[in-house]
C-alpha positions as CSV (number, residue, x, y, z in Angstrom):
1,M,17.2,-0.2,16.9
2,A,13.3,-0.8,17.2
3,Q,12.7,2.8,16.9
4,Q,14.6,3.1,13.4
5,Q,12.6,0.0,12.0
6,E,9.2,1.8,13.1
7,L,10.4,5.2,11.4
8,G,11.7,3.1,8.2
9,E,8.4,1.5,8.3
10,A,6.3,4.7,8.8
11,T,8.3,6.4,6.0
12,S,8.0,3.4,3.8
13,A,4.2,3.3,4.6
14,A,3.7,7.2,3.9
15,L,5.7,7.0,0.5
16,A,3.6,3.9,-0.9
17,R,0.4,5.8,-0.1
18,L,1.9,8.7,-2.2
19,A,2.8,6.5,-5.0
20,S,-0.5,4.7,-5.0
21,R,-2.2,8.4,-5.3
22,M,0.2,9.3,-8.1
23,R,-0.8,6.1,-10.0
24,S,-4.5,6.3,-9.6
25,I,-4.5,9.9,-10.6
26,R,-2.5,9.2,-13.7
27,K,-4.6,6.2,-14.6
28,A,-7.9,8.2,-14.0
29,S,-6.4,10.6,-16.6
30,G,-5.8,8.0,-19.1
31,K,-2.0,8.6,-19.3
32,T,0.8,6.1,-19.7
33,Q,3.6,6.4,-17.2
34,A,5.8,7.9,-20.0
35,Q,3.3,10.5,-20.9
36,A,3.0,11.6,-17.2
37,A,6.9,12.0,-17.1
38,E,6.6,14.1,-20.2
39,I,3.9,16.4,-18.7
40,I,6.1,17.3,-15.6
41,G,9.3,17.2,-17.6
42,I,11.3,14.3,-15.8
43,S,12.6,11.0,-17.3
44,H,10.3,8.2,-17.8
45,R,12.7,5.9,-15.4
46,S,12.4,8.7,-12.5
47,Y,8.7,8.9,-12.8
48,K,8.2,5.1,-12.7
49,D,10.6,5.0,-9.5
50,Y,8.3,7.6,-8.0
51,E,5.2,5.9,-8.8
52,L,6.4,2.4,-7.7
53,G,7.5,4.1,-4.2
54,Y,11.1,3.3,-4.9
55,R,11.9,6.6,-3.8
56,P,10.3,9.8,-2.8
57,P,9.7,12.6,-5.5
58,P,11.5,15.9,-4.6
59,M,9.0,18.6,-4.0
60,D,9.3,20.4,-7.1
61,V,8.3,17.0,-9.0
62,V,5.3,16.9,-6.6
63,F,4.2,20.4,-7.6
64,R,4.7,19.9,-11.3
65,F,2.7,16.7,-11.1
66,C,-0.2,18.8,-9.3
67,F,0.0,21.5,-11.8
68,G,0.2,18.9,-14.8
69,F,-2.6,16.7,-13.6
70,E,-4.6,19.6,-11.7
71,V,-4.6,18.1,-8.2
72,D,-4.6,19.8,-5.0
73,P,-1.0,19.2,-3.4
74,V,-2.6,18.6,0.0
75,S,-4.7,15.8,-1.4
76,L,-1.9,14.3,-3.4
77,L,0.5,14.2,-0.2
78,F,-2.2,13.4,2.4
79,G,-5.1,12.1,0.9
80,D,-8.5,13.1,1.1
81,G,-10.0,13.8,4.5
82,G,-8.2,13.6,8.1
83,N,-6.3,16.6,9.8
84,I,-4.0,17.9,7.2
85,N,-2.1,19.9,9.8
86,T,-1.4,16.8,12.0
87,A,-0.7,14.9,8.9
88,A,1.9,17.3,7.7
89,S,3.5,17.3,11.0
90,N,3.8,13.7,11.2
91,V,5.3,13.5,7.6
92,A,7.6,16.2,8.7
93,E,8.9,14.3,11.6
94,E,9.0,11.1,9.8
95,V,10.8,12.4,6.9
96,A,13.5,14.2,9.1
97,A,13.9,11.0,11.2
98,G,14.4,8.9,7.9
99,V,16.9,11.3,6.5
100,M,18.8,11.0,9.6
101,V,18.8,7.4,9.4
102,S,19.8,7.2,6.0
103,F,22.9,9.5,7.0
104,G,24.1,6.8,9.3
105,M,22.9,8.5,12.4
106,A,22.6,5.6,14.9
107,D,21.6,7.2,18.1
108,P,17.7,6.6,18.5
109,T,17.3,9.4,21.1
110,E,19.2,12.0,19.0
111,I,17.3,11.0,15.8
112,R,14.1,11.5,17.6
113,H,15.0,14.9,19.2
114,R,16.0,16.3,15.7
115,A,12.9,15.0,14.1
116,K,10.8,16.5,16.9
117,L,12.6,19.7,16.1
118,S,11.9,19.3,12.4
119,R,8.0,18.8,13.3
120,Y,8.3,21.9,15.6
121,A,9.7,24.1,12.8
122,W,6.9,22.7,10.4
123,E,4.4,23.8,12.8
124,N,5.5,27.1,13.5
125,A,6.1,27.8,9.8
126,S,2.7,26.9,9.1
127,A,1.5,29.1,11.9
128,K,3.6,32.1,10.8
129,G,2.9,31.6,7.1
130,R,6.6,31.0,6.6
131,T,8.5,28.2,4.5
132,F,9.8,25.3,6.4
133,S,13.3,26.1,5.4
134,E,13.0,29.7,6.7
135,E,11.7,28.4,10.0
136,L,14.2,25.5,10.5
137,N,17.1,27.8,9.6
138,E,16.0,30.3,12.1
139,L,15.8,27.7,14.9
140,I,19.3,26.3,14.0
141,S,20.6,29.9,14.2
142,L,19.0,30.4,17.6
143,M,20.4,27.2,18.9
144,A,24.0,27.9,17.7
145,R,23.9,31.3,19.4
146,T,22.9,29.5,22.8
147,E,25.7,27.0,22.7
C-alpha cells in the first residue's frame, strides 16, 4: 500500500510539473486558455483540465501543443536540464505503475514488476530507434511464447 501511495505521489508530482510548464508557456505567449485550446484543436474544458493537472494530456495533445507553441517536446515533458534519458525512463515506469493502480491492480510486487518491464521497453525502444509500442508489443509477444 505504501508503494502505491509513493507511485501515486510521484505521478501526481510529474503531472503537476507538466501542467506548470504548459501554463508558463501559454502565459509567456500571451494566450488565454481558450486560445490555447483552439490552437491545439481541443475543447477549452479539456485544455483547462490538462493545465490544472487534473488529468494527463494524451501524447497527440502534447505534440500539438509543442507544434502550436513552438516548444521542444523534451523540454515540455521533462523541463530543461537533467538527464533526459533517465527522466524519460522514470516517467515510463511511473506512468505504467499509475495506470495499473488505476485499473485496480492491488499487488505492489506485480505492479512494480510490470512497471519495470515498461521502463525496460522504453529504454530498448530509445536505443533501437523504435517506438515504445513496438518494443512493448515485441516483449509481450516474446513473454507469451515462453509461457
